[in-house]
C-alpha positions as CSV (number, residue, x, y, z in Angstrom):
1,M,1.6,10.9,0.2
2,E,1.1,8.1,-2.3
3,K,-1.1,8.5,-5.3
4,R,-3.7,5.7,-5.6
5,I,-4.6,4.6,-9.1
6,Y,-7.4,2.2,-10.0
7,I,-7.5,0.2,-13.3
8,S,-10.8,-0.2,-15.1
9,G,-11.6,-2.4,-18.0
10,K,-13.6,-5.3,-19.3
11,I,-13.4,-8.5,-17.2
12,T,-16.7,-10.2,-17.4
13,G,-17.0,-12.7,-20.2
14,E,-13.3,-12.6,-21.0
15,D,-10.6,-15.3,-20.8
16,Y,-9.3,-15.1,-17.2
17,E,-5.6,-15.6,-18.0
18,K,-5.6,-13.0,-20.9
19,T,-7.5,-10.5,-18.8
20,Y,-5.2,-11.0,-15.8
21,K,-2.2,-10.4,-18.0
22,K,-3.8,-7.3,-19.6
23,F,-4.5,-5.7,-16.2
24,L,-1.0,-6.8,-14.9
25,L,0.7,-5.1,-17.9
26,M,-1.2,-1.9,-17.1
27,E,-0.3,-2.1,-13.4
28,Q,3.4,-2.5,-14.4
29,K,3.2,0.5,-16.7
30,I,1.7,2.7,-14.0
31,L,4.2,1.5,-11.3
32,S,7.1,2.3,-13.7
33,Q,6.1,6.0,-13.0
34,S,6.4,5.6,-9.3
35,T,9.3,7.3,-7.5
36,V,10.4,7.6,-3.9
37,E,9.3,11.3,-4.0
38,N,6.0,10.4,-5.8
39,P,4.9,6.9,-4.8
40,I,2.0,5.2,-6.6
41,K,-0.2,2.4,-5.3
42,V,-2.2,0.6,-8.0
43,I,-5.5,-1.0,-7.3
44,N,-5.9,-3.9,-9.7
45,P,-9.4,-5.5,-9.7
46,M,-7.9,-8.8,-11.0
47,K,-6.0,-9.0,-7.7
48,I,-8.7,-8.0,-5.3
49,C,-11.6,-10.1,-6.7
50,K,-11.8,-13.8,-6.4
51,P,-12.6,-15.8,-9.6
52,E,-15.5,-17.5,-7.9
53,W,-17.2,-14.2,-7.0
54,N,-20.2,-13.1,-9.0
55,W,-20.3,-9.7,-10.8
56,E,-22.2,-8.0,-7.9
57,Q,-19.6,-9.1,-5.3
58,C,-16.7,-7.9,-7.4
59,M,-18.4,-4.5,-8.2
60,R,-19.1,-3.9,-4.5
61,V,-15.5,-4.5,-3.5
62,C,-14.0,-2.7,-6.6
63,I,-16.2,0.4,-6.3
64,S,-15.4,0.8,-2.6
65,K,-11.6,0.6,-3.4
66,M,-12.0,2.9,-6.5
67,L,-13.7,5.6,-4.6
68,L,-10.5,6.0,-2.4
69,C,-8.3,6.6,-5.5
70,H,-7.0,9.8,-7.0
71,E,-7.2,8.5,-10.6
72,V,-8.8,5.8,-12.7
73,W,-7.0,4.5,-15.7
74,L,-9.2,3.1,-18.4
75,L,-8.1,0.2,-20.5
76,P,-9.2,0.6,-24.2
77,D,-12.0,-2.0,-23.8
78,W,-13.7,-0.2,-21.0
79,V,-16.5,0.9,-23.4
80,D,-17.5,-2.7,-23.7
81,S,-17.9,-3.3,-20.0
82,R,-21.0,-2.7,-18.0
83,G,-19.0,-2.4,-14.7
84,A,-16.4,0.0,-16.2
85,K,-19.1,2.3,-17.5
86,K,-20.6,2.4,-14.0
87,E,-17.1,3.2,-12.6
88,V,-16.7,6.0,-15.1
89,C,-20.1,7.5,-14.1
90,L,-19.0,7.4,-10.4
91,C,-15.7,9.1,-11.2
92,Q,-17.5,11.9,-13.0
93,E,-19.9,12.3,-10.1
94,Y,-17.2,12.3,-7.4
95,G,-14.5,14.2,-9.4
96,I,-12.0,11.4,-9.7
97,K,-9.6,12.0,-12.5
98,I,-10.0,9.7,-15.5
99,V,-7.0,8.7,-17.6
100,T,-7.6,7.0,-21.0
101,T,-4.9,4.7,-22.2
């Protein structure tokens, strides 16, 4: 069974290209730990939300995907993100493992 990992961090108000790269680097780091015996699937919000969506649209999609994950990996800037803070609260409420990076 594959482990599903969601990446959480600050997106709103940030430069799109820099933010996309930041999330992509974390995705690659996580995937480098994937093996045939222990496969990992990464849920990267930058890949599932469209740039033209508003915050609420992104949060609805991201939270629904996040709740299906085994772990949430927090980027260092998560503390500056309203959405990431909500995601952390949900993880705590639903017992989803949080990994700080």
